[in-house]
C-alpha positions as CSV (number, residue, x, y, z in Angstrom):
1,X,-14.0,29.7,-46.7
2,X,-11.3,30.0,-49.4
3,X,-11.6,28.0,-52.7
4,X,-7.9,27.8,-53.3
5,X,-6.5,24.3,-53.6
6,X,-2.9,23.1,-53.9
7,X,-1.3,19.9,-55.2
8,X,1.7,18.3,-53.5
9,X,4.8,18.0,-55.8
10,X,7.4,16.7,-53.3
11,X,7.1,14.5,-50.2
12,X,7.7,16.2,-46.8
13,X,8.1,14.6,-43.4
14,X,7.3,17.0,-40.5
15,X,10.0,17.9,-38.0
16,X,7.7,19.5,-35.5
17,X,4.3,18.8,-34.0
18,X,2.5,21.7,-35.7
19,X,3.6,20.7,-39.3
20,X,1.7,18.7,-41.9
21,X,3.0,15.6,-43.6
22,X,2.9,15.8,-47.5
23,X,2.6,12.9,-50.0
24,X,2.9,13.3,-53.8
25,X,-0.4,14.1,-55.7
26,X,-2.4,14.9,-52.4
27,X,-4.7,17.8,-52.5
28,X,-4.3,20.5,-49.8
29,X,-6.9,23.2,-49.1
30,X,-5.1,26.5,-48.6
31,X,-6.1,28.4,-45.4
32,X,-3.5,31.1,-44.9
33,X,0.1,32.1,-45.3
34,X,2.0,32.0,-42.0
35,X,5.2,33.7,-43.0
36,X,7.5,33.9,-46.0
37,X,7.9,30.4,-47.5
38,X,5.4,28.6,-45.2
39,X,1.6,27.9,-45.7
40,X,-1.1,26.6,-43.4
41,X,-3.7,24.2,-44.8
42,X,-5.8,21.1,-44.5
43,X,-5.4,17.7,-46.2
44,X,-8.8,17.0,-47.8
45,X,-8.3,13.3,-47.5
46,X,-7.0,12.9,-44.0
47,X,-8.6,16.1,-42.6
48,X,-5.4,17.0,-40.8
49,X,-4.2,20.6,-40.4
50,X,-0.7,22.0,-40.2
51,X,2.1,24.1,-41.6
52,X,4.2,23.0,-44.7
53,X,6.7,24.6,-47.1
54,X,5.2,26.6,-49.9
55,X,7.7,25.4,-52.5
56,X,6.7,21.8,-52.0
57,X,3.2,22.4,-53.6
58,X,1.8,24.0,-56.8
59,X,-1.6,25.6,-57.8
60,X,-4.3,23.2,-59.2
61,X,-7.7,23.6,-60.7
62,X,-9.2,21.0,-58.3
63,X,-12.8,21.7,-57.2
64,X,-14.6,19.5,-54.7
65,X,-17.8,17.8,-55.8
66,X,-21.0,19.5,-54.6
67,X,-23.1,17.4,-52.2
68,X,-26.3,16.2,-53.8
69,X,-29.5,17.8,-52.5
70,X,-31.8,15.4,-50.6
71,X,-35.1,14.6,-52.3
72,X,-38.2,15.6,-50.3
73,X,-40.3,12.7,-49.2
74,X,-43.8,12.5,-50.7
75,X,-46.8,11.7,-48.5
76,X,-48.6,8.9,-50.3
77,X,-51.0,7.5,-47.6
78,X,-53.1,9.3,-45.1
79,X,-54.6,6.2,-43.4
80,X,-52.8,3.2,-41.8
81,X,-52.8,0.1,-43.9
82,X,-54.6,-3.0,-42.8
83,X,-53.1,-6.5,-42.8
84,X,-54.5,-7.2,-46.2
85,X,-53.3,-3.9,-47.7
86,X,-49.6,-4.2,-46.4
87,X,-47.0,-5.1,-49.0
88,X,-45.4,-8.5,-49.1
89,X,-42.0,-7.3,-47.9
90,X,-43.5,-5.6,-44.8
91,X,-41.7,-6.5,-41.5
92,X,-43.5,-6.3,-38.1
93,X,-41.2,-4.4,-35.7
94,X,-42.2,-6.5,-32.7
95,X,-41.6,-9.8,-34.5
96,X,-38.3,-8.5,-35.8
97,X,-37.1,-7.8,-32.2
98,X,-38.1,-11.3,-31.0
99,X,-36.3,-12.9,-34.0
100,X,-33.1,-10.8,-33.4
101,X,-33.0,-11.8,-29.7
102,X,-33.3,-15.5,-30.7
103,X,-30.5,-15.1,-33.2
104,X,-28.2,-13.5,-30.6
105,X,-29.0,-16.3,-28.1
106,X,-28.2,-18.9,-30.8
107,X,-24.9,-17.2,-31.6
108,X,-23.8,-16.8,-27.9
109,X,-24.9,-20.4,-27.0
110,X,-22.8,-21.8,-29.9
111,X,-19.5,-20.3,-28.3
112,X,-17.1,-23.2,-28.1
113,X,-16.1,-24.3,-24.6
114,X,-12.4,-23.8,-25.6
115,X,-12.9,-20.0,-25.3
116,X,-14.2,-20.2,-21.7
117,X,-11.1,-20.8,-19.5
118,X,-13.0,-21.4,-16.3
119,X,-16.6,-21.0,-15.1
120,X,-18.4,-21.4,-11.8
121,X,-20.2,-19.7,-8.9
122,X,-18.7,-16.8,-6.9
123,X,-20.0,-14.2,-4.5
124,X,-19.4,-10.6,-5.7
125,X,-19.4,-7.4,-3.6
126,X,-21.4,-4.5,-5.0
127,X,-19.7,-1.2,-5.8
128,X,-22.5,1.1,-4.7
129,X,-24.4,-0.6,-1.9
130,X,-21.5,-2.9,-0.7
131,X,-23.7,-6.0,-0.6
132,X,-22.7,-9.5,-1.5
133,X,-24.5,-11.4,-4.3
134,X,-24.1,-14.8,-5.8
135,X,-23.3,-14.7,-9.5
136,X,-22.2,-17.2,-12.2
137,X,-18.8,-16.2,-13.6
138,X,-17.2,-17.1,-17.0
139,X,-13.5,-16.5,-17.5
140,X,-12.4,-15.7,-21.1
141,X,-9.0,-14.8,-22.5
142,X,-9.4,-11.1,-22.0
143,X,-12.3,-10.6,-19.5
144,X,-14.3,-12.1,-16.6
145,X,-18.0,-11.9,-17.2
146,X,-20.8,-12.7,-14.6
147,X,-24.4,-13.7,-15.1
148,X,-27.4,-14.2,-12.8
149,X,-27.8,-17.9,-13.9
150,X,-25.6,-20.2,-16.0
151,X,-28.2,-20.1,-18.9
152,X,-28.2,-16.3,-19.3
153,X,-26.5,-15.2,-22.5
154,X,-26.3,-11.5,-21.8
155,X,-23.8,-10.8,-18.9
156,X,-24.7,-8.5,-16.0
157,X,-21.2,-7.1,-16.0
158,X,-17.6,-7.5,-17.3
159,X,-14.2,-7.3,-15.6
160,X,-11.5,-6.4,-18.1
161,X,-8.2,-8.2,-17.3
162,X,-5.9,-5.8,-19.3
163,X,-3.6,-4.0,-16.8
164,X,-5.3,-5.8,-13.9
165,X,-3.8,-7.2,-10.7
166,X,-5.3,-10.2,-8.8
167,X,-4.4,-10.7,-5.1
168,X,-5.5,-13.0,-2.3
169,X,-6.9,-11.6,1.0
170,X,-4.0,-11.3,3.5
171,X,-6.2,-12.0,6.5
172,X,-6.2,-15.7,7.6
173,X,-9.7,-15.4,8.9
174,X,-11.2,-14.2,5.6
175,X,-10.8,-17.5,3.7
176,X,-11.9,-17.7,0.1
177,X,-11.6,-13.9,-0.5
178,X,-9.6,-12.4,-3.4
179,X,-9.6,-9.1,-5.3
180,X,-9.0,-7.8,-8.8
181,X,-7.6,-4.3,-9.2
182,X,-8.4,-2.8,-12.6
183,X,-7.5,0.8,-13.7
184,X,-11.1,1.9,-12.9
185,X,-12.2,-0.2,-9.9
186,X,-11.3,-2.6,-7.1
187,X,-13.4,-5.8,-7.4
188,X,-14.1,-8.1,-4.4
189,X,-14.9,-11.8,-4.8
190,X,-15.4,-14.8,-2.5
191,X,-15.1,-18.5,-3.4
192,X,-16.6,-21.4,-1.5
193,X,-13.3,-22.5,0.0
194,X,-9.5,-22.3,-0.2
195,X,-9.2,-24.8,-3.1
196,X,-11.8,-23.0,-5.2
197,X,-10.2,-19.7,-4.5
198,X,-6.7,-21.0,-5.5
199,X,-8.2,-22.3,-8.8
200,X,-9.7,-19.0,-9.7
201,X,-6.5,-17.1,-8.6
202,X,-4.2,-19.3,-10.8
203,X,-6.5,-19.1,-13.9
204,X,-7.0,-15.3,-13.7
205,X,-3.3,-14.7,-13.0
206,X,-2.4,-16.8,-16.1
207,X,-4.7,-14.8,-18.4
208,X,-3.4,-11.5,-17.0
209,X,0.3,-12.6,-17.6
210,X,-0.6,-13.6,-21.2
211,X,-2.2,-10.2,-21.8
212,X,0.8,-8.4,-20.4
213,X,3.2,-10.3,-22.7
214,X,1.0,-9.4,-25.7
215,X,1.0,-5.8,-24.7
216,X,4.7,-5.8,-24.4
217,X,5.2,-7.3,-27.9
218,X,2.9,-4.7,-29.4
219,X,4.7,-1.9,-27.6
220,X,8.0,-3.2,-28.9
221,X,6.6,-3.2,-32.5
222,X,5.2,0.4,-32.0
223,X,8.6,1.8,-30.9
224,X,11.1,1.1,-33.7
225,X,14.8,1.6,-33.2
226,X,16.3,5.0,-34.1
227,X,18.4,3.3,-36.9
228,X,15.2,2.1,-38.7
229,X,13.8,5.7,-38.6
230,X,16.9,7.2,-40.1
231,X,17.0,4.5,-42.8
232,X,13.4,5.1,-43.7
233,X,14.1,8.9,-44.0
234,X,17.1,8.3,-46.2
235,X,15.1,6.0,-48.5
236,X,12.4,8.7,-48.8
237,X,15.0,11.4,-49.6
238,X,16.7,9.1,-52.2
239,X,13.5,8.5,-54.0
240,X,12.8,12.2,-54.0
241,X,16.3,12.9,-55.4
242,X,15.7,10.4,-58.2
243,X,12.5,12.1,-59.4
244,X,13.7,15.7,-59.0
245,X,15.7,17.5,-56.3
246,X,13.2,19.7,-54.5
247,X,14.3,23.1,-53.3
248,X,15.2,23.4,-49.6
249,X,12.3,24.9,-47.5
250,X,12.9,28.2,-45.9
251,X,13.8,27.6,-42.2
252,X,11.5,29.2,-39.6
253,X,12.9,31.8,-37.3
254,X,13.0,30.3,-33.8
255,X,13.6,32.3,-30.6
256,X,16.9,31.8,-28.8
257,X,16.8,29.2,-26.0
258,X,16.9,30.6,-22.4
259,X,20.1,30.0,-20.4
260,X,19.5,27.6,-17.4
261,X,19.5,29.1,-14.0
262,X,22.8,28.6,-12.1
263,X,21.1,28.2,-8.7
264,X,19.2,25.0,-9.7
265,X,21.5,21.9,-9.6
266,X,21.3,19.3,-12.3
267,X,19.7,15.9,-11.6
268,X,23.0,14.2,-12.3
269,X,24.8,16.2,-9.5
270,X,22.1,15.3,-7.1
271,X,22.3,11.6,-8.0
272,X,26.1,11.6,-7.7
273,X,26.3,13.2,-4.2
274,X,23.1,12.3,-2.2
275,X,23.2,13.6,1.4
276,X,19.7,12.9,2.8
277,X,19.5,10.9,6.0
278,X,15.8,10.8,6.7
279,X,14.0,7.7,5.3
280,X,17.4,6.1,4.4
281,X,18.7,2.8,5.7
282,X,21.1,3.0,8.6
283,X,24.2,1.7,6.8
284,X,23.8,4.4,4.2
285,X,23.5,7.1,6.9
286,X,26.7,5.8,8.6
287,X,28.6,5.9,5.3
288,X,27.5,9.5,4.6
289,X,28.3,10.6,8.1
290,X,31.6,8.5,8.2
291,X,31.0,7.6,11.8
292,X,29.8,4.6,14.0
293,X,26.8,6.5,15.4
294,X,24.8,8.9,13.1
295,X,25.5,12.6,13.6
296,X,21.9,13.4,14.3
297,X,21.8,11.0,17.3
298,X,25.0,12.4,18.8
299,X,23.9,16.0,18.5
300,X,20.3,15.6,19.7
301,X,21.1,13.4,22.7
302,X,23.9,15.7,23.8
303,X,21.6,18.7,23.6
304,X,18.7,17.0,25.5
305,X,21.0,15.9,28.4
306,X,22.0,19.5,28.9
307,X,18.5,20.9,28.5
308,X,16.3,18.3,30.2
309,X,12.9,19.5,31.6
310,X,9.6,18.2,32.9
311,X,7.9,18.3,29.4
312,X,10.6,16.4,27.5
313,X,9.2,13.4,25.6
314,X,5.8,14.3,27.0
315,X,4.7,17.2,24.9
316,X,5.4,17.0,21.1
317,X,7.3,19.7,19.3
318,X,5.9,21.7,16.4
319,X,6.6,20.4,12.9
320,X,7.1,23.8,11.5
321,X,10.1,24.3,13.8
322,X,11.5,20.8,13.0
323,X,11.4,21.0,9.2
324,X,14.3,23.5,8.8
325,X,16.5,21.1,10.8
326,X,15.4,18.2,8.6
327,X,16.3,20.1,5.4
328,X,19.7,21.0,6.7
329,X,20.5,17.4,7.6
330,X,19.2,16.1,4.2
331,X,21.3,18.7,2.3
332,X,24.5,17.8,4.2
333,X,24.7,21.2,5.9
334,X,26.2,21.8,9.4
335,X,23.5,21.8,12.1
336,X,23.8,23.5,15.5
337,X,21.2,23.9,18.3
338,X,22.8,27.0,19.9
339,X,19.8,29.2,19.2
340,X,17.2,26.6,20.0
341,X,15.3,27.3,23.3
342,X,12.7,24.5,23.1
343,X,14.0,21.0,23.8
344,X,10.7,19.5,22.7
345,X,11.6,20.3,19.1
346,X,14.9,18.4,19.3
347,X,13.3,15.4,21.0
348,X,10.7,15.3,18.2
349,X,13.4,15.5,15.6
350,X,15.2,12.4,17.1
351,X,11.9,10.5,17.2
352,X,11.1,11.4,13.6
353,X,14.4,10.1,12.4
354,X,14.0,6.8,14.2
355,X,10.5,6.3,12.8
356,X,11.4,7.2,9.3
357,X,14.1,4.4,9.1
358,X,12.9,2.0,6.4
359,X,13.5,-1.1,8.6
360,X,12.8,-1.9,12.2
361,X,15.9,-2.0,14.4
362,X,14.9,-5.4,15.8
363,X,13.7,-8.2,13.4
364,X,10.0,-9.1,13.8
365,X,10.8,-12.8,14.1
366,X,13.1,-12.0,17.1
367,X,10.5,-10.1,19.2
368,X,8.3,-13.1,20.2
369,X,11.5,-14.9,21.5
370,X,12.5,-11.9,23.5
371,X,9.0,-11.7,25.0
372,X,9.3,-15.3,26.2
373,X,12.6,-14.7,28.0
374,X,11.4,-11.3,29.4
375,X,8.5,-13.1,31.2
376,X,10.9,-15.5,32.9
377,X,12.4,-15.0,36.3
378,X,15.3,-12.5,36.5
379,X,18.3,-14.8,36.7
380,X,21.6,-15.6,34.9
381,X,20.0,-17.9,32.4
382,X,17.5,-15.2,31.3
383,X,20.1,-12.6,30.6
384,X,22.3,-15.2,28.7
385,X,19.4,-16.1,26.4
386,X,18.5,-12.4,25.7
387,X,22.2,-11.8,24.9
388,X,22.2,-14.8,22.5
389,X,19.2,-13.3,20.6
390,X,20.8,-9.8,20.5
391,X,23.9,-11.3,19.0
392,X,21.9,-12.0,15.8
393,X,21.6,-8.3,15.2
394,X,24.1,-6.5,13.0
395,X,27.0,-4.6,14.6
396,X,25.7,-1.3,13.2
397,X,22.3,-1.6,14.8
398,X,23.9,-2.8,18.1
399,X,26.1,0.3,18.2
400,X,23.1,2.5,17.6
401,X,20.9,0.8,20.2
402,X,23.8,1.0,22.7
403,X,24.1,4.8,22.1
404,X,20.3,5.3,22.4
405,X,19.8,3.2,25.6
406,X,22.9,4.8,27.2
407,X,21.3,8.2,26.6
408,X,18.0,6.9,28.1
409,X,19.8,5.6,31.1
410,X,21.4,9.0,31.8
411,X,18.2,10.8,31.1
412,X,16.2,8.7,33.5
413,X,18.7,9.4,36.3
414,X,18.4,13.1,35.7
415,X,14.6,12.9,35.7
416,X,14.6,10.9,39.0
417,X,16.8,13.6,40.5
418,X,14.3,16.2,39.6
419,X,11.4,13.9,40.7
420,X,10.0,13.7,37.1
421,X,8.3,10.3,36.1
422,X,9.9,8.5,33.2
423,X,7.0,6.3,32.1
424,X,5.9,8.4,29.2
425,X,9.5,8.6,27.8
426,X,9.8,4.7,27.9
427,X,6.5,4.4,26.1
428,X,7.6,6.9,23.4
429,X,10.8,5.0,22.7
430,X,9.1,1.6,22.8
431,X,6.6,2.8,20.2
432,X,9.3,4.4,17.9
433,X,12.0,1.7,18.2
434,X,9.9,-1.4,17.9
435,X,6.5,-0.3,16.4
436,X,7.7,2.6,14.2
437,X,4.8,4.8,15.5
438,X,4.5,8.1,17.3
439,X,3.1,7.6,20.8
440,X,0.0,9.3,22.0
441,X,-2.8,8.6,24.4
442,X,-4.6,6.4,21.9
443,X,-1.6,4.3,21.1
444,X,-1.8,0.7,22.5
445,X,1.5,-0.7,23.6
446,X,1.9,-4.2,24.9
447,X,3.5,-4.4,28.3
448,X,6.2,-6.7,27.0
449,X,7.6,-3.8,24.9
450,X,7.9,-1.7,28.0
451,X,9.6,-4.5,29.9
452,X,12.0,-5.0,27.0
453,X,13.0,-1.3,27.0
454,X,13.6,-1.3,30.7
455,X,15.8,-4.5,30.6
456,X,17.8,-3.1,27.7
457,X,18.4,0.2,29.5
458,X,19.5,-1.7,32.7
459,X,21.8,-4.2,31.0
460,X,22.8,-2.0,28.1
461,X,26.6,-2.6,28.3
462,X,26.3,-6.3,28.6
463,X,23.8,-6.7,25.7
464,X,25.1,-4.3,23.1
465,X,28.7,-3.5,24.0
466,X,30.0,-7.0,25.0
467,X,30.3,-6.0,28.7
468,X,31.5,-8.5,31.3
469,X,29.0,-11.0,32.6
470,X,30.3,-10.3,36.2
471,X,28.7,-6.8,36.0
472,X,25.4,-8.4,35.2
473,X,25.7,-11.0,37.9
474,X,26.5,-8.4,40.6
475,X,23.4,-6.4,39.7
476,X,21.3,-9.6,39.9
477,X,22.8,-10.5,43.3
478,X,22.0,-7.0,44.6
479,X,18.4,-7.5,43.7
480,X,18.3,-11.0,45.2
481,X,19.7,-9.5,48.5
482,X,16.9,-6.9,48.5
483,X,14.3,-9.6,48.0
484,X,15.8,-11.7,50.8
485,X,15.4,-8.8,53.2
486,X,11.7,-8.8,52.5
487,X,11.7,-12.5,53.5
488,X,8.5,-13.3,55.3
489,X,6.4,-10.8,53.5
490,X,7.2,-12.3,50.1
491,X,6.7,-15.9,51.4
492,X,3.3,-15.0,52.8
493,X,2.2,-13.2,49.6
494,X,3.4,-16.2,47.5
495,X,1.4,-18.6,49.8
496,X,-1.7,-16.5,49.4
497,X,-1.4,-16.5,45.6
498,X,-0.9,-20.3,45.5
499,X,-4.0,-20.8,47.7
500,X,-6.1,-18.6,45.4
501,X,-4.8,-20.6,42.4
502,X,-5.7,-23.9,44.1
503,X,-9.2,-22.6,45.0
504,X,-9.9,-21.4,41.5
505,X,-7.6,-22.5,38.6
506,X,-9.0,-19.7,36.4
507,X,-7.0,-17.1,38.5
508,X,-3.7,-18.3,37.0
509,X,-1.8,-15.9,34.7
510,X,-1.4,-18.4,31.9
511,X,-3.8,-20.8,30.2
512,X,-2.7,-23.6,27.8
513,X,0.7,-22.0,27.7
514,X,-0.6,-18.5,26.7
515,X,-0.3,-15.5,28.9
516,X,-3.7,-14.0,30.0
517,X,-3.9,-10.2,29.5
518,X,-7.2,-9.6,31.3
519,X,-10.7,-10.9,31.9
520,X,-13.9,-9.9,30.0
521,X,-17.6,-10.5,30.1
522,X,-19.8,-11.1,27.0
523,X,-22.4,-8.4,26.3
524,X,-24.0,-10.2,23.3
525,X,-24.3,-13.7,21.9
526,X,-22.0,-14.5,19.0
527,X,-22.6,-17.4,16.7
528,X,-19.9,-18.1,14.1
529,X,-21.0,-18.1,10.4
530,X,-19.0,-21.2,9.7
531,X,-16.5,-19.5,7.3
532,X,-13.6,-19.7,9.7
533,X,-13.0,-22.7,12.1
534,X,-11.1,-20.5,14.5
535,X,-14.2,-18.5,15.6
536,X,-15.3,-19.0,19.2
537,X,-19.1,-19.1,20.0
538,X,-20.0,-17.1,23.1
539,X,-23.2,-16.4,25.1
540,X,-24.3,-13.3,26.9
541,X,-22.9,-13.3,30.4
542,X,-19.9,-15.6,29.7
543,X,-16.6,-14.8,31.3
544,X,-13.6,-15.0,29.0
545,X,-9.8,-14.9,29.4
546,X,-8.3,-12.6,26.7
547,X,-5.0,-13.8,25.3
548,X,-4.4,-11.5,22.3
549,X,-5.7,-8.1,21.2
550,X,-3.4,-7.5,18.2
551,X,-6.4,-7.3,15.9
552,X,-8.5,-4.4,17.3
553,X,-11.8,-5.9,15.8
554,X,-11.2,-9.6,16.7
555,X,-9.8,-10.7,20.1
556,X,-8.5,-14.1,20.8
557,X,-9.2,-16.0,24.0
558,X,-11.3,-18.7,25.8
559,X,-14.4,-19.1,27.9
560,X,-13.6,-19.7,31.6
561,X,-17.1,-19.5,33.0
562,X,-20.3,-20.1,31.1
563,X,-23.5,-18.1,31.9
564,X,-25.6,-21.2,31.2
565,X,-23.5,-23.4,33.5
566,X,-22.2,-25.7,30.7
567,X,-19.1,-27.7,31.0
568,X,-15.9,-25.9,29.9
569,X,-14.3,-27.3,26.7
570,X,-11.2,-25.0,27.0
571,X,-11.6,-24.1,23.3
572,X,-9.6,-21.1,22.0
573,X,-10.8,-18.9,19.2
574,X,-11.7,-15.4,17.8
575,X,-14.7,-13.3,18.7
576,X,-15.7,-9.6,18.0
577,X,-14.1,-7.2,20.4
578,X,-17.3,-5.1,20.5
579,X,-19.3,-8.1,21.9
580,X,-17.4,-8.1,25.2
581,X,-16.4,-5.7,28.0
582,X,-13.2,-5.7,30.0
583,X,-13.6,-6.8,33.6
584,X,-11.8,-5.3,36.5
585,X,-9.9,-7.5,39.0
586,X,-12.2,-6.5,41.8
587,X,-15.4,-7.6,39.9
588,X,-13.6,-10.9,39.1
589,X,-12.8,-11.5,42.8
590,X,-16.4,-10.7,43.9
591,X,-17.8,-13.1,41.3
592,X,-15.6,-15.9,42.6
593,X,-16.6,-15.2,46.2
594,X,-20.3,-15.5,45.3
């Protein structure tokens, strides 16, 4: 280690990260000379290292004070002292620990109530074992602490509210649940009821917003305006000029900056002329293509009509073959399918574009209304009501849907001519258009979606292109004539259905205004825990009518036949889907016969 020390003569503000700031009269320990005019050293006061100009310092006779040597401890006693031999100022370690705990308890118990924003019982989910435990929580200005009992003064844990986010549980069934997302963990809590949860949610949200405002003010103070920085620098230089004008430091030799690559475009150019069409709203795609129907829809449908085969929309294409087409479309390059020999890749490309649209083509609030009309009898009033709902959609979406359903209509006719079933194609487009999902064997699609696709294909011109109502009426009349030819067969079948409905009212397709999807038998007994009033108790062997399966874990329905021969109360509610088993129609009819 060198013993050379330097004294600062002039102040120096660093211009680079590896330089050392100098203040007048500070002592710098010299380490080495970097180059001509620049030293490298350590500030003995701040212990910071860096480079600095050699003409801003001068030699000094400063020498650091030597550290005093520690005195060796002398051993005075060989035997432990008795109580009578111990000095008067002796402190018993065990008594000292007890006394310190009592002092801590007195200090924590004397915390004024004004510092505790809210306190009460909550149930907390563990991080490791995922079990729920009841704890007493106290909300402070910056944290949420929990104890085993209200009288405990040392908390079991702390939830820091800085940079945290509190949210309620979105599921209606899970009442009283809320979460706090911190930078390190997701905390789960459960209150007694909705009122108690709302109180905790409001109190915690208020404290988090106060902390965010404080952090914003501190960040504003830490980041001064550029003008203030320059004024501070000018003041420092003026003070240095008054004392003595220091010589200018020798500038370091820097390597020349490399020239930017011409092939890489600037970010500004990319922002000025965006061309991507995947994952972009429909109106933006239409503006970039300057057409009523997106170019990708026109090109893919035209190609698929010419190259239809038995595997189209049945087997998926390979993503490695689709990615080059996606890149070309997003870069605004011209795309052709002249060298493409596999139509499955093009069908997959069209489905990917539809799924990646940010918004669904039909509003979610409109779909239940369409389902109600779809289940009605096929007549003039039904088509008029569907047409009125479709009129609520924008003209851009109507034009796109008209083009897609026109393509599907032509494609179905080609498939029928080649005796190829079209059911899989209808399921694929129902999943992509209305659910924004890729269809596979595990995908569950409600039958109403399939009916909706078929109706929109059949009445495409009337629904989306303002076609004449006479065209629709003529199609309906043709169907009515076909039904009239069946005559007696239809009447006999209707009479049989009505007789079965009279003999057993549970065979009806609706119950309390809801459509019955299927029947099921209870495999296990389910007793609600009382958290949700919508839960339905069931016993083993009960027969249920299933109304909704939107939640895969919890089905919605009612008991239509008790295993214990109780009276039916026609109550509707939720129950675990794993507790029941779907019943076939044959088993249901055999059960009624017995």
